[in-house]
HTML snippet that shows the backbone in 3Dmol.js (N, CA, C, O; Angstrom):
<script src="https://3Dmol.org/build/3Dmol-min.js"></script>
<div id="view" style="width:600px;height:400px;position:relative"></div>
<script>
const pdb = `
ATOM      1  N   UNK A   1     -72.929 -48.717 -41.815  1.00  0.00           N
ATOM      2  CA  UNK A   1     -72.161 -49.372 -40.773  1.00  0.00           C
ATOM      3  C   UNK A   1     -72.178 -48.489 -39.525  1.00  0.00           C
ATOM      4  O   UNK A   1     -71.965 -47.280 -39.617  1.00  0.00           O
ATOM      5  N   UNK A   2     -72.424 -49.076 -38.386  1.00  0.00           N
ATOM      6  CA  UNK A   2     -72.481 -48.334 -37.125  1.00  0.00           C
ATOM      7  C   UNK A   2     -71.091 -48.034 -36.600  1.00  0.00           C
ATOM      8  O   UNK A   2     -70.183 -48.861 -36.679  1.00  0.00           O
ATOM      9  N   UNK A   3     -70.946 -46.816 -36.056  1.00  0.00           N
ATOM     10  CA  UNK A   3     -69.687 -46.452 -35.408  1.00  0.00           C
ATOM     11  C   UNK A   3     -69.638 -47.103 -34.039  1.00  0.00           C
ATOM     12  O   UNK A   3     -70.672 -47.207 -33.379  1.00  0.00           O
ATOM     13  N   UNK A   4     -68.469 -47.547 -33.591  1.00  0.00           N
ATOM     14  CA  UNK A   4     -68.380 -48.083 -32.228  1.00  0.00           C
ATOM     15  C   UNK A   4     -68.637 -46.969 -31.217  1.00  0.00           C
ATOM     16  O   UNK A   4     -68.237 -45.825 -31.428  1.00  0.00           O
ATOM     17  N   UNK A   5     -69.303 -47.312 -30.129  1.00  0.00           N
ATOM     18  CA  UNK A   5     -69.571 -46.343 -29.069  1.00  0.00           C
ATOM     19  C   UNK A   5     -68.291 -46.162 -28.262  1.00  0.00           C
ATOM     20  O   UNK A   5     -67.728 -47.136 -27.762  1.00  0.00           O
ATOM     21  N   UNK A   6     -67.825 -44.908 -28.131  1.00  0.00           N
ATOM     22  CA  UNK A   6     -66.611 -44.678 -27.339  1.00  0.00           C
ATOM     23  C   UNK A   6     -66.842 -45.074 -25.883  1.00  0.00           C
ATOM     24  O   UNK A   6     -67.930 -44.891 -25.338  1.00  0.00           O
ATOM     25  N   UNK A   7     -65.823 -45.606 -25.281  1.00  0.00           N
ATOM     26  CA  UNK A   7     -65.930 -45.956 -23.869  1.00  0.00           C
ATOM     27  C   UNK A   7     -64.822 -45.260 -23.092  1.00  0.00           C
ATOM     28  O   UNK A   7     -63.712 -45.090 -23.598  1.00  0.00           O
ATOM     29  N   UNK A   8     -65.125 -44.858 -21.863  1.00  0.00           N
ATOM     30  CA  UNK A   8     -64.086 -44.244 -21.044  1.00  0.00           C
ATOM     31  C   UNK A   8     -63.037 -45.293 -20.669  1.00  0.00           C
ATOM     32  O   UNK A   8     -63.297 -46.495 -20.728  1.00  0.00           O
ATOM     33  N   UNK A   9     -61.882 -44.836 -20.293  1.00  0.00           N
ATOM     34  CA  UNK A   9     -60.806 -45.745 -19.882  1.00  0.00           C
ATOM     35  C   UNK A   9     -60.701 -45.719 -18.366  1.00  0.00           C
ATOM     36  O   UNK A   9     -60.511 -44.663 -17.763  1.00  0.00           O
ATOM     37  N   UNK A  10     -60.827 -46.888 -17.760  1.00  0.00           N
ATOM     38  CA  UNK A  10     -60.664 -47.008 -16.311  1.00  0.00           C
ATOM     39  C   UNK A  10     -59.177 -46.894 -15.997  1.00  0.00           C
ATOM     40  O   UNK A  10     -58.357 -47.625 -16.553  1.00  0.00           O
ATOM     41  N   UNK A  11     -58.839 -45.972 -15.104  1.00  0.00           N
ATOM     42  CA  UNK A  11     -57.442 -45.705 -14.762  1.00  0.00           C
ATOM     43  C   UNK A  11     -57.285 -45.635 -13.253  1.00  0.00           C
ATOM     44  O   UNK A  11     -58.176 -45.159 -12.549  1.00  0.00           O
ATOM     45  N   UNK A  12     -56.164 -46.106 -12.765  1.00  0.00           N
ATOM     46  CA  UNK A  12     -55.829 -45.933 -11.358  1.00  0.00           C
ATOM     47  C   UNK A  12     -54.827 -44.796 -11.299  1.00  0.00           C
ATOM     48  O   UNK A  12     -53.687 -44.941 -11.740  1.00  0.00           O
ATOM     49  N   UNK A  13     -55.253 -43.663 -10.752  1.00  0.00           N
ATOM     50  CA  UNK A  13     -54.424 -42.462 -10.697  1.00  0.00           C
ATOM     51  C   UNK A  13     -53.735 -42.371  -9.346  1.00  0.00           C
ATOM     52  O   UNK A  13     -54.349 -42.607  -8.305  1.00  0.00           O
ATOM     53  N   UNK A  14     -52.468 -42.030  -9.371  1.00  0.00           N
ATOM     54  CA  UNK A  14     -51.665 -41.963  -8.153  1.00  0.00           C
ATOM     55  C   UNK A  14     -51.587 -40.546  -7.606  1.00  0.00           C
ATOM     56  O   UNK A  14     -51.429 -39.578  -8.349  1.00  0.00           O
ATOM     57  N   UNK A  15     -51.700 -40.453  -6.299  1.00  0.00           N
ATOM     58  CA  UNK A  15     -51.639 -39.174  -5.586  1.00  0.00           C
ATOM     59  C   UNK A  15     -50.409 -38.371  -6.006  1.00  0.00           C
ATOM     60  O   UNK A  15     -49.287 -38.876  -6.001  1.00  0.00           O
ATOM     61  N   UNK A  16     -50.645 -37.114  -6.369  1.00  0.00           N
ATOM     62  CA  UNK A  16     -49.605 -36.126  -6.700  1.00  0.00           C
ATOM     63  C   UNK A  16     -48.748 -36.452  -7.921  1.00  0.00           C
ATOM     64  O   UNK A  16     -47.779 -35.740  -8.188  1.00  0.00           O
ATOM     65  N   UNK A  17     -49.074 -37.498  -8.665  1.00  0.00           N
ATOM     66  CA  UNK A  17     -48.353 -37.778  -9.910  1.00  0.00           C
ATOM     67  C   UNK A  17     -48.887 -36.835 -10.991  1.00  0.00           C
ATOM     68  O   UNK A  17     -50.093 -36.599 -11.063  1.00  0.00           O
ATOM     69  N   UNK A  18     -48.008 -36.301 -11.820  1.00  0.00           N
ATOM     70  CA  UNK A  18     -48.422 -35.412 -12.911  1.00  0.00           C
ATOM     71  C   UNK A  18     -48.886 -36.248 -14.108  1.00  0.00           C
ATOM     72  O   UNK A  18     -48.190 -37.162 -14.549  1.00  0.00           O
ATOM     73  N   UNK A  19     -50.066 -35.921 -14.621  1.00  0.00           N
ATOM     74  CA  UNK A  19     -50.635 -36.580 -15.797  1.00  0.00           C
ATOM     75  C   UNK A  19     -50.869 -35.542 -16.880  1.00  0.00           C
ATOM     76  O   UNK A  19     -51.121 -34.373 -16.587  1.00  0.00           O
ATOM     77  N   UNK A  20     -50.787 -35.970 -18.134  1.00  0.00           N
ATOM     78  CA  UNK A  20     -51.067 -35.100 -19.276  1.00  0.00           C
ATOM     79  C   UNK A  20     -52.206 -35.741 -20.068  1.00  0.00           C
ATOM     80  O   UNK A  20     -52.024 -36.774 -20.713  1.00  0.00           O
ATOM     81  N   UNK A  21     -53.380 -35.115 -20.012  1.00  0.00           N
ATOM     82  CA  UNK A  21     -54.584 -35.607 -20.686  1.00  0.00           C
ATOM     83  C   UNK A  21     -54.624 -35.044 -22.108  1.00  0.00           C
ATOM     84  O   UNK A  21     -54.437 -33.844 -22.306  1.00  0.00           O
ATOM     85  N   UNK A  22     -54.865 -35.895 -23.083  1.00  0.00           N
ATOM     86  CA  UNK A  22     -54.915 -35.497 -24.488  1.00  0.00           C
ATOM     87  C   UNK A  22     -56.128 -34.612 -24.764  1.00  0.00           C
ATOM     88  O   UNK A  22     -57.254 -34.979 -24.429  1.00  0.00           O
ATOM     89  N   UNK A  23     -55.902 -33.450 -25.373  1.00  0.00           N
ATOM     90  CA  UNK A  23     -57.009 -32.575 -25.775  1.00  0.00           C
ATOM     91  C   UNK A  23     -57.124 -32.468 -27.295  1.00  0.00           C
ATOM     92  O   UNK A  23     -58.092 -31.896 -27.795  1.00  0.00           O
ATOM     93  N   UNK A  24     -56.152 -33.010 -28.039  1.00  0.00           N
ATOM     94  CA  UNK A  24     -56.217 -32.925 -29.503  1.00  0.00           C
ATOM     95  C   UNK A  24     -57.029 -34.077 -30.093  1.00  0.00           C
ATOM     96  O   UNK A  24     -57.416 -34.030 -31.261  1.00  0.00           O
ATOM     97  N   UNK A  25     -57.286 -35.096 -29.299  1.00  0.00           N
ATOM     98  CA  UNK A  25     -58.068 -36.272 -29.689  1.00  0.00           C
ATOM     99  C   UNK A  25     -57.363 -37.141 -30.738  1.00  0.00           C
ATOM    100  O   UNK A  25     -58.016 -37.932 -31.418  1.00  0.00           O
ATOM    101  N   UNK A  26     -56.058 -37.006 -30.876  1.00  0.00           N
ATOM    102  CA  UNK A  26     -55.312 -37.806 -31.852  1.00  0.00           C
ATOM    103  C   UNK A  26     -54.289 -38.746 -31.226  1.00  0.00           C
ATOM    104  O   UNK A  26     -53.609 -39.478 -31.944  1.00  0.00           O
ATOM    105  N   UNK A  27     -54.170 -38.738 -29.924  1.00  0.00           N
ATOM    106  CA  UNK A  27     -53.197 -39.583 -29.242  1.00  0.00           C
ATOM    107  C   UNK A  27     -53.488 -41.059 -29.492  1.00  0.00           C
ATOM    108  O   UNK A  27     -54.646 -41.474 -29.530  1.00  0.00           O
ATOM    109  N   UNK A  28     -52.454 -41.828 -29.657  1.00  0.00           N
ATOM    110  CA  UNK A  28     -52.598 -43.293 -29.782  1.00  0.00           C
ATOM    111  C   UNK A  28     -52.696 -43.935 -28.403  1.00  0.00           C
ATOM    112  O   UNK A  28     -52.953 -45.133 -28.292  1.00  0.00           O
ATOM    113  N   UNK A  29     -52.492 -43.144 -27.355  1.00  0.00           N
ATOM    114  CA  UNK A  29     -52.519 -43.632 -25.973  1.00  0.00           C
ATOM    115  C   UNK A  29     -53.622 -42.934 -25.172  1.00  0.00           C
ATOM    116  O   UNK A  29     -53.436 -42.633 -23.993  1.00  0.00           O
ATOM    117  N   UNK A  30     -54.770 -42.677 -25.811  1.00  0.00           N
ATOM    118  CA  UNK A  30     -55.865 -41.988 -25.122  1.00  0.00           C
ATOM    119  C   UNK A  30     -56.185 -42.698 -23.822  1.00  0.00           C
ATOM    120  O   UNK A  30     -56.194 -43.929 -23.787  1.00  0.00           O
ATOM    121  N   UNK A  31     -56.440 -41.986 -22.787  1.00  0.00           N
ATOM    122  CA  UNK A  31     -56.684 -40.559 -22.680  1.00  0.00           C
ATOM    123  C   UNK A  31     -55.422 -39.732 -22.455  1.00  0.00           C
ATOM    124  O   UNK A  31     -55.501 -38.515 -22.282  1.00  0.00           O
ATOM    125  N   UNK A  32     -54.267 -40.378 -22.457  1.00  0.00           N
ATOM    126  CA  UNK A  32     -53.028 -39.665 -22.156  1.00  0.00           C
ATOM    127  C   UNK A  32     -52.412 -39.062 -23.414  1.00  0.00           C
ATOM    128  O   UNK A  32     -52.540 -39.611 -24.509  1.00  0.00           O
ATOM    129  N   UNK A  33     -51.751 -37.939 -23.244  1.00  0.00           N
ATOM    130  CA  UNK A  33     -51.065 -37.258 -24.336  1.00  0.00           C
ATOM    131  C   UNK A  33     -49.831 -38.061 -24.745  1.00  0.00           C
ATOM    132  O   UNK A  33     -49.073 -38.528 -23.894  1.00  0.00           O
ATOM    133  N   UNK A  34     -49.637 -38.215 -26.055  1.00  0.00           N
ATOM    134  CA  UNK A  34     -48.420 -38.866 -26.557  1.00  0.00           C
ATOM    135  C   UNK A  34     -47.582 -37.914 -27.412  1.00  0.00           C
ATOM    136  O   UNK A  34     -46.636 -38.339 -28.075  1.00  0.00           O
ATOM    137  N   UNK A  35     -47.936 -36.616 -27.393  1.00  0.00           N
ATOM    138  CA  UNK A  35     -47.175 -35.622 -28.138  1.00  0.00           C
ATOM    139  C   UNK A  35     -47.628 -35.419 -29.571  1.00  0.00           C
ATOM    140  O   UNK A  35     -47.014 -34.640 -30.300  1.00  0.00           O
ATOM    141  N   UNK A  36     -48.691 -36.100 -29.998  1.00  0.00           N
ATOM    142  CA  UNK A  36     -49.184 -35.979 -31.365  1.00  0.00           C
ATOM    143  C   UNK A  36     -49.515 -34.538 -31.739  1.00  0.00           C
ATOM    144  O   UNK A  36     -49.441 -34.166 -32.910  1.00  0.00           O
ATOM    145  N   UNK A  37     -49.875 -33.738 -30.762  1.00  0.00           N
ATOM    146  CA  UNK A  37     -50.275 -32.345 -31.010  1.00  0.00           C
ATOM    147  C   UNK A  37     -49.110 -31.440 -31.393  1.00  0.00           C
ATOM    148  O   UNK A  37     -49.337 -30.315 -31.837  1.00  0.00           O
ATOM    149  N   UNK A  38     -47.891 -31.891 -31.238  1.00  0.00           N
ATOM    150  CA  UNK A  38     -46.726 -31.022 -31.500  1.00  0.00           C
ATOM    151  C   UNK A  38     -46.830 -30.398 -32.894  1.00  0.00           C
ATOM    152  O   UNK A  38     -47.177 -31.072 -33.864  1.00  0.00           O
ATOM    153  N   UNK A  39     -46.527 -29.112 -32.974  1.00  0.00           N
ATOM    154  CA  UNK A  39     -46.640 -28.388 -34.233  1.00  0.00           C
ATOM    155  C   UNK A  39     -47.996 -27.734 -34.418  1.00  0.00           C
ATOM    156  O   UNK A  39     -48.231 -27.063 -35.423  1.00  0.00           O
ATOM    157  N   UNK A  40     -48.899 -27.924 -33.446  1.00  0.00           N
ATOM    158  CA  UNK A  40     -50.214 -27.283 -33.474  1.00  0.00           C
ATOM    159  C   UNK A  40     -50.318 -26.378 -32.253  1.00  0.00           C
ATOM    160  O   UNK A  40     -49.395 -26.301 -31.443  1.00  0.00           O
ATOM    161  N   UNK A  41     -51.438 -25.704 -32.133  1.00  0.00           N
ATOM    162  CA  UNK A  41     -51.659 -24.853 -30.961  1.00  0.00           C
ATOM    163  C   UNK A  41     -52.268 -25.625 -29.792  1.00  0.00           C
ATOM    164  O   UNK A  41     -52.436 -25.064 -28.709  1.00  0.00           O
ATOM    165  N   UNK A  42     -52.598 -26.889 -29.991  1.00  0.00           N
ATOM    166  CA  UNK A  42     -53.178 -27.716 -28.932  1.00  0.00           C
ATOM    167  C   UNK A  42     -52.153 -27.969 -27.840  1.00  0.00           C
ATOM    168  O   UNK A  42     -50.953 -28.057 -28.102  1.00  0.00           O
ATOM    169  N   UNK A  43     -52.635 -28.082 -26.628  1.00  0.00           N
ATOM    170  CA  UNK A  43     -51.784 -28.408 -25.480  1.00  0.00           C
ATOM    171  C   UNK A  43     -52.530 -29.426 -24.622  1.00  0.00           C
ATOM    172  O   UNK A  43     -53.758 -29.377 -24.547  1.00  0.00           O
ATOM    173  N   UNK A  44     -51.815 -30.346 -23.975  1.00  0.00           N
ATOM    174  CA  UNK A  44     -52.488 -31.292 -23.084  1.00  0.00           C
ATOM    175  C   UNK A  44     -52.985 -30.587 -21.828  1.00  0.00           C
ATOM    176  O   UNK A  44     -52.486 -29.525 -21.456  1.00  0.00           O
ATOM    177  N   UNK A  45     -53.965 -31.187 -21.188  1.00  0.00           N
ATOM    178  CA  UNK A  45     -54.443 -30.720 -19.887  1.00  0.00           C
ATOM    179  C   UNK A  45     -53.596 -31.423 -18.838  1.00  0.00           C
ATOM    180  O   UNK A  45     -53.646 -32.646 -18.710  1.00  0.00           O
ATOM    181  N   UNK A  46     -52.824 -30.657 -18.094  1.00  0.00           N
ATOM    182  CA  UNK A  46     -51.983 -31.228 -17.040  1.00  0.00           C
ATOM    183  C   UNK A  46     -52.788 -31.278 -15.754  1.00  0.00           C
ATOM    184  O   UNK A  46     -53.451 -30.303 -15.397  1.00  0.00           O
ATOM    185  N   UNK A  47     -52.737 -32.414 -15.049  1.00  0.00           N
ATOM    186  CA  UNK A  47     -53.498 -32.531 -13.807  1.00  0.00           C
ATOM    187  C   UNK A  47     -52.841 -33.503 -12.845  1.00  0.00           C
ATOM    188  O   UNK A  47     -52.034 -34.347 -13.234  1.00  0.00           O
ATOM    189  N   UNK A  48     -53.210 -33.362 -11.575  1.00  0.00           N
ATOM    190  CA  UNK A  48     -52.817 -34.264 -10.486  1.00  0.00           C
ATOM    191  C   UNK A  48     -54.064 -34.530  -9.663  1.00  0.00           C
ATOM    192  O   UNK A  48     -55.013 -33.748  -9.687  1.00  0.00           O
ATOM    193  N   UNK A  49     -54.057 -35.636  -8.936  1.00  0.00           N
ATOM    194  CA  UNK A  49     -55.155 -35.928  -8.015  1.00  0.00           C
ATOM    195  C   UNK A  49     -54.613 -35.885  -6.586  1.00  0.00           C
ATOM    196  O   UNK A  49     -53.472 -36.280  -6.344  1.00  0.00           O
ATOM    197  N   UNK A  50     -55.430 -35.403  -5.631  1.00  0.00           N
ATOM    198  CA  UNK A  50     -54.954 -35.259  -4.257  1.00  0.00           C
ATOM    199  C   UNK A  50     -54.836 -36.580  -3.497  1.00  0.00           C
ATOM    200  O   UNK A  50     -54.130 -36.658  -2.492  1.00  0.00           O
ATOM    201  N   UNK A  51     -55.520 -37.609  -3.972  1.00  0.00           N
ATOM    202  CA  UNK A  51     -55.490 -38.941  -3.344  1.00  0.00           C
ATOM    203  C   UNK A  51     -55.464 -39.990  -4.450  1.00  0.00           C
ATOM    204  O   UNK A  51     -55.922 -39.725  -5.561  1.00  0.00           O
ATOM    205  N   UNK A  52     -54.934 -41.181  -4.161  1.00  0.00           N
ATOM    206  CA  UNK A  52     -55.019 -42.279  -5.118  1.00  0.00           C
ATOM    207  C   UNK A  52     -56.490 -42.511  -5.425  1.00  0.00           C
ATOM    208  O   UNK A  52     -57.327 -42.505  -4.522  1.00  0.00           O
ATOM    209  N   UNK A  53     -56.805 -42.714  -6.694  1.00  0.00           N
ATOM    210  CA  UNK A  53     -58.206 -42.952  -7.046  1.00  0.00           C
ATOM    211  C   UNK A  53     -58.327 -43.733  -8.338  1.00  0.00           C
ATOM    212  O   UNK A  53     -57.464 -43.661  -9.213  1.00  0.00           O
ATOM    213  N   UNK A  54     -59.426 -44.490  -8.441  1.00  0.00           N
ATOM    214  CA  UNK A  54     -59.790 -45.119  -9.697  1.00  0.00           C
ATOM    215  C   UNK A  54     -60.741 -44.145 -10.376  1.00  0.00           C
ATOM    216  O   UNK A  54     -61.691 -43.665  -9.758  1.00  0.00           O
ATOM    217  N   UNK A  55     -60.488 -43.854 -11.642  1.00  0.00           N
ATOM    218  CA  UNK A  55     -61.310 -42.886 -12.359  1.00  0.00           C
ATOM    219  C   UNK A  55     -61.558 -43.385 -13.776  1.00  0.00           C
ATOM    220  O   UNK A  55     -60.798 -44.190 -14.314  1.00  0.00           O
ATOM    221  N   UNK A  56     -62.631 -42.892 -14.361  1.00  0.00           N
ATOM    222  CA  UNK A  56     -62.944 -43.183 -15.751  1.00  0.00           C
ATOM    223  C   UNK A  56     -62.651 -41.922 -16.546  1.00  0.00           C
ATOM    224  O   UNK A  56     -63.359 -40.922 -16.428  1.00  0.00           O
ATOM    225  N   UNK A  57     -61.597 -41.976 -17.361  1.00  0.00           N
ATOM    226  CA  UNK A  57     -61.168 -40.816 -18.123  1.00  0.00           C
ATOM    227  C   UNK A  57     -61.761 -40.859 -19.528  1.00  0.00           C
ATOM    228  O   UNK A  57     -61.878 -41.921 -20.139  1.00  0.00           O
ATOM    229  N   UNK A  58     -62.130 -39.688 -20.020  1.00  0.00           N
ATOM    230  CA  UNK A  58     -62.765 -39.541 -21.326  1.00  0.00           C
ATOM    231  C   UNK A  58     -61.796 -39.909 -22.443  1.00  0.00           C
ATOM    232  O   UNK A  58     -60.629 -39.518 -22.414  1.00  0.00           O
ATOM    233  N   UNK A  59     -62.282 -40.658 -23.424  1.00  0.00           N
ATOM    234  CA  UNK A  59     -61.482 -40.971 -24.607  1.00  0.00           C
ATOM    235  C   UNK A  59     -62.133 -40.463 -25.887  1.00  0.00           C
ATOM    236  O   UNK A  59     -61.547 -40.581 -26.963  1.00  0.00           O
ATOM    237  N   UNK A  60     -63.353 -39.891 -25.787  1.00  0.00           N
ATOM    238  CA  UNK A  60     -64.048 -39.434 -26.995  1.00  0.00           C
ATOM    239  C   UNK A  60     -63.869 -37.945 -27.254  1.00  0.00           C
ATOM    240  O   UNK A  60     -64.103 -37.485 -28.371  1.00  0.00           O
ATOM    241  N   UNK A  61     -63.457 -37.182 -26.241  1.00  0.00           N
ATOM    242  CA  UNK A  61     -63.247 -35.750 -26.408  1.00  0.00           C
ATOM    243  C   UNK A  61     -64.485 -34.899 -26.239  1.00  0.00           C
ATOM    244  O   UNK A  61     -64.426 -33.691 -26.466  1.00  0.00           O
ATOM    245  N   UNK A  62     -65.617 -35.490 -25.843  1.00  0.00           N
ATOM    246  CA  UNK A  62     -66.868 -34.733 -25.714  1.00  0.00           C
ATOM    247  C   UNK A  62     -67.169 -34.262 -24.300  1.00  0.00           C
ATOM    248  O   UNK A  62     -68.088 -33.468 -24.101  1.00  0.00           O
ATOM    249  N   UNK A  63     -66.420 -34.731 -23.322  1.00  0.00           N
ATOM    250  CA  UNK A  63     -66.715 -34.393 -21.932  1.00  0.00           C
ATOM    251  C   UNK A  63     -66.629 -32.893 -21.664  1.00  0.00           C
ATOM    252  O   UNK A  63     -65.827 -32.185 -22.274  1.00  0.00           O
ATOM    253  N   UNK A  64     -67.450 -32.431 -20.762  1.00  0.00           N
ATOM    254  CA  UNK A  64     -67.388 -31.042 -20.283  1.00  0.00           C
ATOM    255  C   UNK A  64     -66.648 -30.997 -18.947  1.00  0.00           C
ATOM    256  O   UNK A  64     -66.520 -29.934 -18.341  1.00  0.00           O
ATOM    257  N   UNK A  65     -66.160 -32.161 -18.487  1.00  0.00           N
ATOM    258  CA  UNK A  65     -65.502 -32.282 -17.188  1.00  0.00           C
ATOM    259  C   UNK A  65     -64.135 -32.963 -17.333  1.00  0.00           C
ATOM    260  O   UNK A  65     -63.794 -33.855 -16.556  1.00  0.00           O
ATOM    261  N   UNK A  66     -63.366 -32.540 -18.324  1.00  0.00           N
ATOM    262  CA  UNK A  66     -62.067 -33.172 -18.597  1.00  0.00           C
ATOM    263  C   UNK A  66     -61.171 -33.115 -17.364  1.00  0.00           C
ATOM    264  O   UNK A  66     -61.128 -32.103 -16.666  1.00  0.00           O
ATOM    265  N   UNK A  67     -60.467 -34.191 -17.106  1.00  0.00           N
ATOM    266  CA  UNK A  67     -60.243 -35.361 -17.933  1.00  0.00           C
ATOM    267  C   UNK A  67     -61.262 -36.482 -17.715  1.00  0.00           C
ATOM    268  O   UNK A  67     -61.159 -37.544 -18.329  1.00  0.00           O
ATOM    269  N   UNK A  68     -62.231 -36.249 -16.852  1.00  0.00           N
ATOM    270  CA  UNK A  68     -63.163 -37.307 -16.469  1.00  0.00           C
ATOM    271  C   UNK A  68     -64.299 -37.464 -17.475  1.00  0.00           C
ATOM    272  O   UNK A  68     -64.773 -36.481 -18.046  1.00  0.00           O
ATOM    273  N   UNK A  69     -64.730 -38.700 -17.686  1.00  0.00           N
ATOM    274  CA  UNK A  69     -65.882 -38.973 -18.535  1.00  0.00           C
ATOM    275  C   UNK A  69     -67.141 -38.463 -17.841  1.00  0.00           C
ATOM    276  O   UNK A  69     -67.339 -38.703 -16.650  1.00  0.00           O
ATOM    277  N   UNK A  70     -67.992 -37.760 -18.589  1.00  0.00           N
ATOM    278  CA  UNK A  70     -69.273 -37.310 -18.041  1.00  0.00           C
ATOM    279  C   UNK A  70     -70.458 -37.943 -18.776  1.00  0.00           C
ATOM    280  O   UNK A  70     -71.603 -37.533 -18.582  1.00  0.00           O
ATOM    281  N   UNK A  71     -70.181 -38.939 -19.616  1.00  0.00           N
ATOM    282  CA  UNK A  71     -71.244 -39.635 -20.332  1.00  0.00           C
ATOM    283  C   UNK A  71     -71.709 -38.920 -21.593  1.00  0.00           C
ATOM    284  O   UNK A  71     -72.707 -39.330 -22.186  1.00  0.00           O
ATOM    285  N   UNK A  72     -71.032 -37.881 -22.017  1.00  0.00           N
ATOM    286  CA  UNK A  72     -71.442 -37.108 -23.202  1.00  0.00           C
ATOM    287  C   UNK A  72     -71.448 -37.922 -24.489  1.00  0.00           C
ATOM    288  O   UNK A  72     -72.178 -37.597 -25.425  1.00  0.00           O
ATOM    289  N   UNK A  73     -70.638 -38.979 -24.543  1.00  0.00           N
ATOM    290  CA  UNK A  73     -70.546 -39.768 -25.769  1.00  0.00           C
ATOM    291  C   UNK A  73     -71.892 -40.376 -26.100  1.00  0.00           C
ATOM    292  O   UNK A  73     -72.022 -41.080 -27.101  1.00  0.00           O
TER     293      UNK A  73
END
`;
const viewer = $3Dmol.createViewer("view");
viewer.addModel(pdb, "pdb");
viewer.setStyle({}, {cartoon: {color: "spectrum"}});
viewer.zoomTo();
viewer.render();
</script>
C-alpha cells in the first residue's frame, strides 16, 4: 500500500503575530504546535513574519527551511 504524499499547508500569516511551529511531528494541528511535545525535550520553533504573507508551511518534518516547505517530502 502506498503512503500518502505529505503536502504543505497553505497559511495566511499575520504581521508580527507569534506562531509556534511543531518540531516534534506529532501535533494534531500541523504545522502548528498543539503541546503534544510536553514531557519531552522537543520545543516548538517560535516565529513571526515582518509582513502579512501567504506561505506554505511544512507538515512532513523534512524541510531544511522550517517552518517553510522546501519540497523535501
